[in-house]
Kinemage of the C-alpha trace (Angstrom):
@kinemage 1
@onewidth
@group {chain A} dominant
@subgroup {mainchain}
@vectorlist {calphas} color= white
{ca unk a 1} P -42.176 -51.145 53.061
{ca unk a 2} L -44.848 -50.538 55.707
{ca unk a 3} L -42.176 -50.221 58.445
{ca unk a 4} L -40.271 -47.704 56.287
{ca unk a 5} L -43.394 -45.571 55.910
{ca unk a 6} L -43.982 -45.583 59.664
{ca unk a 7} L -40.340 -44.666 60.327
{ca unk a 8} L -40.414 -41.811 57.816
{ca unk a 9} L -43.652 -40.466 59.305
{ca unk a 10} L -42.298 -40.625 62.876
{ca unk a 11} L -39.051 -38.887 61.870
{ca unk a 12} L -40.902 -36.150 59.998
{ca unk a 13} L -43.264 -35.470 62.918
{ca unk a 14} L -40.364 -35.488 65.415
{ca unk a 15} L -38.419 -32.977 63.328
{ca unk a 16} L -41.425 -30.697 62.970
{ca unk a 17} L -42.066 -30.814 66.726
{ca unk a 18} L -38.369 -30.087 67.363
{ca unk a 19} L -38.477 -27.128 64.996
{ca unk a 20} L -41.619 -25.646 66.557
{ca unk a 21} L -40.341 -26.181 70.115
{ca unk a 22} L -36.950 -24.626 69.381
{ca unk a 23} L -38.540 -21.593 67.751
{ca unk a 24} L -40.583 -20.998 70.923
{ca unk a 25} L -38.005 -21.814 73.604
{ca unk a 26} L -34.578 -20.801 72.262
{ca unk a 27} L -32.974 -17.515 71.223
{ca unk a 28} L -33.819 -16.263 67.753
{ca unk a 29} L -30.479 -16.987 66.050
{ca unk a 30} L -30.242 -20.518 67.482
{ca unk a 31} L -33.910 -21.272 66.841
{ca unk a 32} L -33.579 -19.994 63.244
{ca unk a 33} L -30.701 -22.398 62.619
{ca unk a 34} L -32.606 -25.310 64.141
{ca unk a 35} L -35.708 -24.466 62.115
{ca unk a 36} L -33.619 -24.280 58.907
{ca unk a 37} L -31.941 -27.602 59.637
{ca unk a 38} L -35.292 -29.153 60.530
{ca unk a 39} L -36.854 -27.852 57.308
{ca unk a 40} L -33.978 -29.241 55.237
{ca unk a 41} L -34.157 -32.626 56.969
{ca unk a 42} L -37.924 -32.801 56.492
{ca unk a 43} L -37.507 -31.976 52.785
{ca unk a 44} L -34.898 -34.729 52.408
{ca unk a 45} L -37.139 -37.238 54.176
{ca unk a 46} L -40.078 -36.203 51.980
{ca unk a 47} L -37.994 -36.590 48.827
{ca unk a 48} L -36.843 -40.025 49.980
{ca unk a 49} L -40.420 -41.068 50.639
{ca unk a 50} L -41.448 -39.891 47.153
{ca unk a 51} L -38.560 -41.814 45.603
{ca unk a 52} L -39.654 -45.051 47.287
{ca unk a 53} L -43.271 -44.432 46.266
{ca unk a 54} L -42.314 -43.781 42.619
{ca unk a 55} L -40.132 -46.897 42.562
{ca unk a 56} L -42.945 -48.953 44.040
{ca unk a 57} L -45.412 -47.548 41.491
{ca unk a 58} L -42.967 -48.292 38.659
{ca unk a 59} L -42.612 -51.902 39.807
{ca unk a 60} L -46.386 -52.279 40.086
{ca unk a 61} L -46.898 -50.775 36.628
{ca unk a 62} L -44.314 -53.131 35.135
{ca unk a 63} L -45.953 -56.127 36.808
{ca unk a 64} L -49.395 -55.040 35.591
{ca unk a 65} L -48.076 -54.574 32.060
{ca unk a 66} L -46.461 -58.017 32.009
{ca unk a 67} L -49.690 -59.654 33.163
{ca unk a 68} L -51.759 -57.818 30.556
{ca unk a 69} L -49.234 -58.297 27.755
{ca unk a 70} L -48.887 -61.964 28.562
{ca unk a 71} L -52.675 -62.238 28.362
{ca unk a 72} L -52.635 -60.811 24.823
{ca unk a 73} L -50.563 -63.807 23.763
{ca unk a 74} L -53.622 -65.989 24.355
{ca unk a 75} L -56.596 -63.661 23.922
{ca unk a 76} L -55.589 -61.493 20.955
{ca unk a 77} L -52.912 -63.486 19.147
{ca unk a 78} L -54.389 -66.904 20.048
{ca unk a 79} L -50.980 -68.602 20.231
{ca unk a 80} L -51.672 -71.326 22.810
{ca unk a 81} L -52.146 -74.117 20.252
{ca unk a 82} L -49.045 -73.097 18.304
{ca unk a 83} L -46.998 -72.960 21.510
{ca unk a 84} L -48.080 -76.529 22.274
{ca unk a 85} L -46.887 -77.588 18.820
{ca unk a 86} L -43.569 -75.811 19.317
{ca unk a 87} L -43.220 -77.564 22.668
{ca unk a 88} L -43.709 -80.925 20.918
{ca unk a 89} L -40.816 -79.986 18.634
{ca unk a 90} L -38.735 -79.421 21.741
{ca unk a 91} L -39.531 -82.660 23.585
{ca unk a 92} L -40.184 -85.103 20.741
{ca unk a 93} L -37.157 -85.758 18.590
{ca unk a 94} L -38.033 -85.621 14.910
{ca unk a 95} L -41.434 -83.953 15.460
{ca unk a 96} L -42.277 -81.762 12.476
{ca unk a 97} L -44.348 -78.599 12.832
{ca unk a 98} L -47.047 -78.173 10.174
{ca unk a 99} L -45.808 -74.733 9.149
{ca unk a 100} L -48.445 -74.228 6.431
{ca unk a 101} L -51.286 -74.941 8.843
{ca unk a 102} L -49.922 -72.686 11.561
{ca unk a 103} L -48.363 -69.998 9.376
{ca unk a 104} L -50.815 -67.169 10.310
{ca unk a 105} L -50.317 -67.986 13.992
{ca unk a 106} L -46.542 -68.093 13.544
{ca unk a 107} L -46.649 -64.575 12.102
{ca unk a 108} L -48.929 -63.434 14.945
{ca unk a 109} L -46.641 -64.985 17.557
{ca unk a 110} L -43.617 -63.235 16.025
{ca unk a 111} L -45.510 -59.919 15.871
{ca unk a 112} L -46.240 -60.283 19.593
{ca unk a 113} L -42.513 -60.889 20.198
{ca unk a 114} L -41.502 -58.006 17.937
{ca unk a 115} L -43.466 -55.592 20.132
{ca unk a 116} L -41.988 -57.068 23.308
{ca unk a 117} L -38.477 -56.904 21.829
{ca unk a 118} L -38.952 -53.274 20.836
{ca unk a 119} L -39.895 -52.366 24.416
{ca unk a 120} L -36.798 -54.098 25.804
{ca unk a 121} L -34.512 -52.578 23.172
{ca unk a 122} L -35.900 -49.135 24.079
{ca unk a 123} L -35.039 -49.740 27.769
{ca unk a 124} L -38.689 -49.608 28.779
{ca unk a 125} L -38.425 -53.185 30.073
{ca unk a 126} L -35.425 -54.970 31.546
{ca unk a 127} L -34.439 -58.496 30.548
{ca unk a 128} L -33.851 -59.350 34.195
{ca unk a 129} L -37.495 -58.537 34.975
{ca unk a 130} L -39.065 -60.459 32.097
{ca unk a 131} L -36.743 -63.443 31.790
{ca unk a 132} L -38.573 -65.795 34.157
{ca unk a 133} L -41.956 -65.029 32.631
{ca unk a 134} L -41.310 -64.613 28.921
{ca unk a 135} L -37.971 -66.129 27.860
{ca unk a 136} L -39.529 -69.544 27.279
{ca unk a 137} L -41.940 -68.120 24.714
{ca unk a 138} L -39.196 -66.079 23.056
{ca unk a 139} L -36.584 -68.785 22.558
{ca unk a 140} L -39.134 -71.538 21.862
{ca unk a 141} L -40.052 -69.982 18.518
{ca unk a 142} L -37.010 -67.917 17.472
{ca unk a 143} L -34.727 -70.943 17.849
{ca unk a 144} L -37.113 -73.306 16.073
{ca unk a 145} L -35.336 -74.357 12.877
{ca unk a 146} L -38.520 -74.670 10.811
{ca unk a 147} L -39.762 -71.223 11.849
{ca unk a 148} L -36.357 -69.738 11.099
{ca unk a 149} L -36.248 -71.231 7.606
{ca unk a 150} L -39.848 -70.433 6.672
{ca unk a 151} L -40.298 -66.980 8.249
{ca unk a 152} L -37.578 -65.448 10.389
{ca unk a 153} L -34.648 -65.677 8.000
{ca unk a 154} L -36.423 -64.910 4.741
{ca unk a 155} L -38.391 -62.020 6.284
{ca unk a 156} L -35.747 -60.872 8.768
{ca unk a 157} L -36.142 -57.206 7.796
{ca unk a 158} L -39.591 -57.295 9.430
{ca unk a 159} L -38.263 -58.746 12.687
{ca unk a 160} L -35.357 -56.406 13.398
{ca unk a 161} L -36.282 -55.881 17.056
{ca unk a 162} L -36.309 -59.647 17.663
{ca unk a 163} L -32.875 -59.880 16.022
{ca unk a 164} L -31.502 -56.925 17.985
{ca unk a 165} L -32.707 -58.371 21.303
{ca unk a 166} L -31.388 -61.881 20.677
{ca unk a 167} L -27.660 -61.366 21.539
{ca unk a 168} L -28.574 -59.352 24.640
{ca unk a 169} L -30.926 -62.017 25.948
{ca unk a 170} L -28.615 -64.847 24.932
{ca unk a 171} L -25.710 -63.203 26.795
{ca unk a 172} L -27.901 -62.637 29.855
{ca unk a 173} L -28.802 -66.339 29.893
{ca unk a 174} L -25.192 -67.398 29.521
{ca unk a 175} L -23.990 -65.077 32.284
{ca unk a 176} L -26.636 -66.434 34.649
{ca unk a 177} L -25.925 -70.001 33.449
{ca unk a 178} L -29.579 -70.440 32.492
{ca unk a 179} L -30.717 -72.861 29.775
{ca unk a 180} L -31.621 -71.633 26.298
{ca unk a 181} L -34.252 -73.593 24.395
{ca unk a 182} L -32.952 -75.023 21.092
{ca unk a 183} L -29.548 -73.443 21.704
{ca unk a 184} L -28.163 -75.663 18.974
{ca unk a 185} L -30.334 -73.688 16.521
{ca unk a 186} L -29.362 -70.279 17.916
{ca unk a 187} L -30.818 -67.464 15.832
{ca unk a 188} L -27.486 -65.658 16.209
{ca unk a 189} L -25.880 -68.286 13.978
{ca unk a 190} L -28.515 -68.057 11.253
{ca unk a 191} L -27.998 -66.631 7.779
{ca unk a 192} L -28.143 -62.820 7.653
{ca unk a 193} L -28.141 -62.344 11.421
{ca unk a 194} L -25.017 -60.157 11.589
{ca unk a 195} L -26.271 -58.046 8.692
{ca unk a 196} L -29.552 -57.229 10.454
{ca unk a 197} L -27.990 -56.597 13.866
{ca unk a 198} L -25.257 -54.350 12.432
{ca unk a 199} L -27.943 -52.104 10.902
{ca unk a 200} L -29.223 -51.328 14.382
{ca unk a 201} L -25.839 -50.133 15.662
């Protein structure tokens, strides 16, 4: 990026110098044409530089958001302990989550995901940019059978963004041949899934 900035600056200065020199040394009609071409080229270079700057700013803003939003998972929603319990369900066959004990945290965790899902569904975030960082937390809970039965299925109307995002994210994972946690308990095969997703179309 630094080399591109230097190149753009050098080109812009060279074109300006060329335009000024031609206006002083050449005949009026030729110098006018050169100045017009130089002005157009400088404008194009400037627009290109702005485009790269905006894209860089957008990427930085997205990265900053992901860091801050990820932090909310621990600081505001306090989901670290619950995530550890969900991880035990994943690695220890037969491990049972104490749903009653963790119910408020389960709801908080799903609220955190509902907001994230809404941002992705609104095209404000791209799955490709959040997958590495956040897919583990998404699939770890939405594909947990106990969470599905106690909260997600019975209260699915309150988690429509999570439901809407699921087939998109699941398809992305399959296309990239990436693993999906608890794929055998896929939310897309749960009771009422098609009904909720069809409402969003």
